[in-house]
N, C-alpha and C positions, 0 to 999 in steps of 0.2 A: 676538440680541436675540428672543424669542416674543411673538408677539401672539396671544390666542385671538378667535374669530370664531364668529358664528352668522350665516347667511345666511336669511330667511325664507322663502325658494324652496325651501332645501334640505332635506328629510326627514331623509337618511341621507349624511352625507359621504362615506362608502365608496362611494356609487353615484358622488355627483359627482366625486370622485377618479378614477375610471374614466374619464370624460368630461375633464378637466382632462390626464390623461396623453395624450390624442390632440392636445392642443394645445400638449403640452412642457413642462407647467409642473406642478410637486406641491406637496403639504404633507402633512400627517398627521393623518387623521382623529382627533376627540378621543377616540374608544371605546379608542385605546390606551394611554390615561392613567387609564382608570377602573377601579376593582376592583366596585365598586355603583353602582347609580342613575346607569348609562350615559347620556350624552346623544349619541344618534346624530348630533345635526345638528350638533354642535361641530369646529372645524376648528381646529390650530395652525398658525398660520404663523409660518417663519423668515426673519429679515432680518439676521442675522449675519455672513453671507460677502459676500452679492449687492451689487453697489453700487446706486447710484439709478437709472441707467438700466436695470439687469437687473430692482430692482425694478418700476419703472414696466413693461415690456416684460410680466412675471409677470400683474403685475395686470391688463393688457389680454387678455391670453390667458385668464385665471381670468372675466373678464367675458364674453368668447366663447363660453367654458365653461360657463358659468351660461345664457347664453341659449339654448345647446343642449339642457343638461340640463332646462331646464324647457318645451322643443318637446317632447321625449319622452315626459314626462310624459304 
């Protein structure tokens, strides 16, 4: 299962991904799925393989990464 998201604080998902990787969590920036009219803030999250605990851990890590991303702006 995939979930698309946009975070108000994220202008460029590729930049946010770099911070997420520092927290050992990943997603696919939405730009990978666009041919035209790119939405640079889009995120594609996959919940197909991880269990509930791994998803919760990943979301906590993404939250920490978002806090760092906003601080660095």
